[in-house]
N, C-alpha and C positions, 0 to 999 in steps of 0.2 A: 294706522297711527295709534288707535286705542290699544291694539294688541302690543305694539312696541312699548307704549307707556306702561302697560301692565307688566311686561317682562322686566322693565327697568325697576319698577317698584319691588318686584320679587328679588332682584339681585341686591338692591339696597337693603332690603329686609334681611337677606341671608348674611350680608357683611356685618350688619349690626348684631345679628344673632351670634356670629363667631366671636365678636369682641365683648359681648355683654357678659356680666358676671351672673351666672345661674347656679343655684345650689347644685353641688355635684351629686350625681346618682351613681349607683353601682353599675359598672359596665358588664355586659353579657357577651358571650362568644358562642357562635354556632358554626358548624361545618356541614356541608352538603355535597353530594355528588349528583351531577346532572348529565345524563339520567343515571339512576341507580342500577339499571340493567343495561348492559352494552354487549354487542357482539364482539367476539374475538377478532382482533385486527382493527378495531374501531377506536375512536377517540372520545373522551368525555371531559367535562369540566369539573374541577374540584374547587369549591368556593369556601373561604373562611370569612365570616362577617363578625366584626366587633361593633356593638351598639352601646350608646350611652349619651350623656349630655355633653361630653367633651372627649373627642377622639384625636386631639392634636398630639398627644403624647404616645400614641400607639406606634410602635416600631414594627417593620415587616419581620416575619419570622425568619430565622436562619433556614438555609435550604433544607427542607424536611426530607425524610426518607419515605418513599411511597411504596416500598416493598417490591412486589412483582410488576409494578407499573413503571413505564418509561416516561420521564418528564420531557415534554416537547417544548413548552414555553411557560414562562411565569417567573415570579409573580407579577400579574397585571393588577395594578392598584387603582381603585376608584373610591370616591368619597361622596356621601349623600347627607344632606342637612335639611331639616324641616323646622319651621317656626309656626307653631299653632297656639293661639290664645296666650301669647307672651312667653311661651316655654319653648326651649330649643331641644331638639332631638337630632342625633347624628349617628351615622354609621360609616365604617370604613371596610372595604372589601378587598381581599387578596384572592385572585383566581389563578388557577394553574390548568394547563391543557395536558392531559395524561393520555398515554397510549396503552391499550390493553393487549398484551402479547398472547395470552393463552386463556382458555376457558377454565372456569372454576369459581368458587366463592372466596373472596378475599376481604381483608379488613385493612383500611388505612389507619395507622396508629394515631394516638393522641399527639397533637402539635401544640407547642407552647408559643404564646405571643406576649411580648412585654408591653404593659400599659402603665407608663410612669414607673412607680416603684412596685407595682403588682405584676404577677405572672398569671395570665389566663391560659387555660388549657382546653382544647376541644375534646369532645367525646369521640371514641373510635367510630369510623364510618364504614359500614359494610357495603361492598360492591359485588354484584353478581355479573360474571362475564359468561355469556352464552356462546355456544358454538356458532360459527358463522353461517348465515342463511342467505343465499343469493336473493331471495325475495325481500329480505329485510334491507338489502343494500340499494334497492331501487330508489327510495327517497333520497339517499345520500348521492346516488349518481345524478339524480335530477338537480340536486343542490350544486354538485360540481359543475354540471352543464351551465347553470345560471352564473356561477362564479367565473367560468371560462369566458362566457359571453360578456360579462361586465369588465373583465380584465382587458380583453381585446388586444390592441397593440401597445398597451401600457407596460408590457413585460416581454422582452425579446432576448434571445440568445443568438449571437452571431459569431461565426468562425471566419477569421480573416487570415489569409496567407500572405507573407511578405513578398512572395513571387509565385507566378503561375507556371513558369517554364524553367526547368533546371536540367543540369547534367546528372547522369547516374552517379550517386554518391555525394551530391552537393546538398547542403543543408537547406531545408525549408522550415521556416518558423511559423507556426500556427498559433494565433492568439484568440482566445474565447472571451468575448465581452458580453456582459450582462447590461442590457438597456432597460431602465425602469422609471416609471413615474408613480409607483405605489410603494408602500412600506413592506419590507421583507424582514422577517425575524431570523431566518436561517436558510441554508441550502445544503443539499447533499447530492452526491453523485448517484445517478440511477443507472446509466449505461455509458461506459467509456467509449471514446471513438475508436473504431476499428480501421486500421490503415494497412491493408494488405499490400505487400510489395515494398514496405518501408521498414527501416530500423527506427524505433521510437525511443527518444530520450525526454524525460520530464525536465523542463526548465524551472517552472515555478507553479505552485498551486497555492492560491490565496487562502489563508486561514481567517483573516479579517479583511472585509471589503473596504477599499478606499475609493470613494466616488469622485468623479469629475463631471464636467458638462460637455455634451456633444449633441450635434444636430444630425438626425437621420431621417431621410425622406421628408424634409421640411418640418420635422417635429423635434422639439428639444427634449433630451433625456438626461437623467443622471446615469453615468456609465462607470462600471467597475470591471477590471480585468480579473477573472476568476481562475484562469489556467493558461499556461503557455507551454507548448511542446515543440521539440525539434524532430523533424522527420528527415531521414536519409534514404532516398530511394535505392533499392537494390536491384532493380530491373528497369528496362526501358519500356516506354509506352505511355498510354493515358491511364493514370492510376486515380482511384477514388478514396477519399477519406470520409468514412461514414459519420453520420451526425453524432454529436455529443449530447447526452440527455441528463438533465438535473431535475431535482424536485425542490421547489421553493416553498417556504412557509410564508404565505401571503397574509398580512394582517388586514382583517376586515372589521368593520364596526358593527357591533351587535346591539340592536335597539331593545329597549325595555318593553316588556309586554305586561301591562298592568292597567287597571282602571283608575289608578291614583291620579288625582287632578294635577299633581306636580310632574308626572312623567312626560306630558306634552312639552314641558319646559326643559326637562333634563334629557330629552331625546335630541336636543341640540347636539351637533357633532362634537362640541367641546367636552360634553359630559358622557359621551357614549364609551362603552368598553370595547377593547380590541380583542379579536379572536384570531388565532393562527389557523389557516386552512392550507393544506398541501395542494400545490398546483405544479404539474409537470411542464417543463419547457424544453424544447428540442432545437438544437442549432441546425444550420444549413450544412449540406454536404459540400465537399470541395473536390474539384477536378484539377489534377496536377499533370502537366505534360512533361515527360522525362525523356530527354535525348540521350542516345548512347554516347560513350566516349569515343574520341577519334581512334582510328585503327592504327595510327603510327606510334604505338606504344613502344618504349625502349625495352631491350632485353632485361629480364628479371623484374618487370613491373608486376606488383602483386595487388593492385586495386585501390591504393590509397588516393583519396581525393581531398584537396584542401590546400593549405599553405603550411609547409613544415620546415623544420631545421633538423639536421642529423649530425650527431657527434659521437665519436668513439674515443675512449681513453683506456690506458693500461696503467695499473698502479705502480709497476716497476718494470724496468727493461733489463736489469741484471739480476739473475736468480741462480740458485744452486739446483742441480738436478734433484727432482723429487719434491721441491718446495712449490707451493701454489702461487699462481698469478691471477689477478682479477681483471678481466676484460669487460668494460662497461659500455653498452650501446644505449643511446638516448635519442628518441624521436619526439619532438615537441612541436606544437603549433595549433592551428585552427582546423577543425574537421572531426570526423568520427574516429577518435583515437582508439576506441575499443576494437575496431576492425582492422587496424593497421598491423600488417605482418612485418615483424622485425627481420632485418638481414641476418644471415648466418655466416660466421667467419669460416674461411677455408684454412684449415690447420695442417701443419706437417704431420706425418704419420706417427711420429713418436711423441706427440703432444696430446695427452688425454684431455678431453673436455666433458664435464658433467652437464646434465640438463640445466638450461639457464633458469635463473630466478627472475620471474616477470613481475613487474609492479606497474599499476596505472594510477594516474592522478587526473581526474576530470573536473574541470571548472566550467561555470556558466556565467560568463561576463556579458551583461547587457543583451541577453538572449542568444549569445553565440557560444557554441560548444567548443571548448579548447581543452588542452591537456598535455600530459607528458606520459610517455611509455618507456620503461627502462627494462633492459635485459642484461643480467650480470652472468658472465661465464666464468667458471672456475677452471683454470688451465693448469695442468701438471706436466712439465717437460720431464722425460725419463732419461735422456742422455745429454751429455755435455756437447757444447758447440753453439754455433749461431743458427737461430731459427727465425724464419721470416713469415709474418702474417700479411698477406696481400691486402690491398684496400678493399673494403666492403662498399657496396653500392646500394643506395636507397632512391627509388624513383616514385614520383607522385604526379597527379594531374592537378594543375592549378586552374580552377574555373575563372578566376578574375583575369588571368592572362590567356585563357583558352589554349593552353599548351602544357606539354609534359616537362618536368624538371628532374634532373638527376644530381644527387650529391654523393661525393666519394669521401670515405674516411681516409686518414693518413695510413701510410705503410709502417707497420711495426716490426722492428728488429729486436729479437730477444737474445741476449747473451746468456747462455747457460753454462755455469761453472760446474766442475765435478762435485758430486755430493758424497758424503761418507759411505752411504749404502750402495753406491754405484761404482765402487772402485773396479770391480770386475769388468765393467763396460769399457774401461780404458785399456784393456789388454792384459792386465796383471792377473795372475792365477793365485787363488788362495791356497796356502799350504796347509797340511794337516795340523801342524802345531798352531796355526793361526785360528783354527776353528775352536771356539770355546762353548761351553754349555751356557745357554741363555735361559735361565729358569728351568723349565722342563720341556721347552718347545723344540730346540734344535740340538741334535746329537750327530756326531760324525758317523758315516756309514760303516758298518762292519764289512771287512774284506773276507773273513772266513765265517762259515755257517756255525761253527762251534759244535758241541756235542748234541746229537739228535737221538731221541728215544722214541720207540714205537709204542703207541698206546692203542690197545685193542678196545673197540667199542662196538656194541651190537648195532647193526644197520637196521633201519626201519623207518616208517613214516610216523612222525609225531604230529600232534594237532597244530603246533606252532609252525612246523614246516609246511603243512598243507595250507594253512592260512596265508603264509608268506607267498606260496605259489599262486593262490587264487586272488590275492589282492591286486596285483597289476592288471590282469584282464578285467576284473570288475571295475577298477578305476578307469580303464580305457573305454569300456562300454558306457559307464556313466557319463564320461566326457563326451563321447560320441552322441548319445541321445540328447544331452544338454545342448550341444552345438546344433543339432538338427532342430530342436525346439526354438533356439534363438534365431536361426535362419528363417523359420516359419513366421516368427513374430515380426522380424524385420520386413518380411514381405506383406504382412498384415498390420499396417501402421495403427489403425484404430484399436486393434486388439492389444498391440504393444502399449499404447497410451493408456488403455483400460487397466492393464495389469500393473503399470508403474505409477498410476495416479496416486495411490496411497503413499508411496515413498516420496514422490515429488511434493505432496502436501506436507509431509513430515519435515522435509528440508526447509520449506518456506516458513513453517511454524517455528523452527529453530532460529531462522533469520529474524523473525518477528520478536522472539524472546531476547535476542541480542540487542535489537533496537529498543526494546522496553528497558533493558538494563542501562542503556545509554541515556534514557530519558527522552527519546525522540517519539512523542506520542503520535504525531501526524503520520510519520513513516511507519510506525508500528501498526496503526489501524489500517493503513493502505496495504501493508504486507499481509495482514489477516484476510482482508477482502481478496487480495490476489491469490492467496493459497486456496480459499474456498472456491473462487471462480474457476481457476485452472483445474482443480480437482473434479468439479462437477462437469466441466466441459469434456475432460478426458473420460470420465467414468460413464457419462451418458451420451457420448458421441455427439455433442452439440457444437456446431460451428460457432466461433466467436461472434459473427454478425447476427446470429439468431438467439444468442444466449440472454436469458433473464432469469433471476432467481425464482420467479413465479413458475416459469416453464420447468425449471429444474426440479422444484418441489413436486409439481404435478407428475413428472416422470418418475420420481422416486416413489411416490405413493402408488402409482400404477404398477411399478415393478415389485411391490410387496414390502417396501421399507415401512417401518412402523410410524405411526403418527407422532410418537414421542421423539424419535430421531429427527423427523422432518421439522417438528416445532423447535427442537434444539438448534437445528441448523438455521432456521429462519431467525431465531432470537439472536444468534451470533452475527448474522448479516446486518440486522437492524441496529444492534448496539454499535457495531463497528462503523456503519455509515453515519449514525448520529454523532458519535464521538469524534469522527474525522473533522467535522466542521464546528464542533463545540468542544474543543480540547479541554476546557476547564470544567466541563460538566461531569467528569468521572474522576475517580481516584486511582492511585496506584494499585490498590487492592482490587478495584473493579476491572482494571486492565489485566491483572494476573488471572482473575476469575474468567475473563473473556477468553484468554489463551487456553485455559484448561477446558472451557466449554467447547471451543472449536475443535480441540484435539479429541475430546470424548465423542463429539458428533461424528467426526470422520471415522473414528474407531467403530462406532455402532454401525454406520453404513457399510464399512468394509466387512464386518462380521456377517451382516445380512446378505451382502452380495456373495460372500463365500459359501453361504448356505443354499444358494441357488436363486436369489432375487436378482433379476437382470431386466 
């Protein structure tokens, strides 16, 4: 009771101190890094403190630039007030959690803080980042173990499938839910789920978490859906979806360590500062039973599964010979529209058809993959008369009805009228006087050779003649050896993927650049990660189930790739992962810089592999 009364007296005294009129004193500002020395790959806290008699008018600084350090969280704000011998002293603290990417000596530049009408500036703060030492990480590992034990079942990640048994090609929707009873500052992907035997489509990836309430195993949690994917099995059997892993920034309370008599009061949870600590969370694996499709498939069935509509139209049915006609085929509905094989029309022999123009439009409505696929054929009839295009057939398996369905298009009759350039096809013969000079292209054939004169020329082998004779055999030999090399590569798939890894990464980086120009930051960072992941999997022969960036970097170092290239690659991955869940934390210039950094990292690794590092 006495302690309680004493605390109440302190609180009343602090309130009085806040509202009392005390002569203003000059405010001071300091900045510190805790600790001033940190191992590469570690985190540290940067603290700005403004002290004075009145800190009510202090505004948080604009997001500062920390140079080579990555901002993980902040600013976290706290206020401290003391009342001694009738005088008030106060301080306000802004703390940031920073990540040290690489070793070296760095300086955090001066940061301005607005205090009323005055601007206070900190002194530059030096920070030394040492090379990582496994021995130095043991205390941190012990701390992580303590944090894991204290979190317990207060932070869970669960994978939930909407069905456990499906037909081959039928959609399975997997939802990843985060269950938590603790505060989380951020999260980022650590390892995507590997689903062998499935075609995967992303439905939704949350950029901002929206929480609800749910009870799991008798315990109440705040629940947020962080990701939803659609899986389409491509083979029968019992298939496994490997766990999805994420890293969460867990907010823990940091107690004050001081002999100040007031710290026992301010160590109350209301006054404690929050610190973000990374904690890995792993979802459960899923088993999906996939049944084969019935054997009574109709003729021409190409593997479509879902519920579809099929339509065919022709833009005109009366046309002149030589004029184009457009035949449009449309398949739409629910299912994996990307894998749908479009029917092909059976055309008369004198109707030319160019390769179709294909277009896809995929939508994700309430977790269901739908879409439309269009094929446009350009047809050119060459002769006049009536031409018939027989009905086209599209078949699919409907899982809701557990049966096959077949849709037929209408029968098209094309009336072809004679064209100007096809008069000869009607049986008429062009006379000599009807043939005119068109530019310099067409002239009437000469019936007499005219006057011929003999020209004497010395026979002999010239250099040009020898080169012309040697060129075809050399081209044939080059094509022969190139074909043999391609055949060997196709028989050695790991080697083929190794040699084509660089070109595949370049294509994905171009796609990322297109997404950047569209302003889609989330998809841009995801494409950067996908480019780096696939490049390292193919270059290092790492299966997707065993792939992590830590293993990849270790393999690169063991293979002779320089530390600078490895550090550049690691920096790309960390920046892309961080920005994926904090899209407002970077700028357009930073995203462009990340694209160039990723391209340079891959180029450096390619050069070192070409010199013999494997």
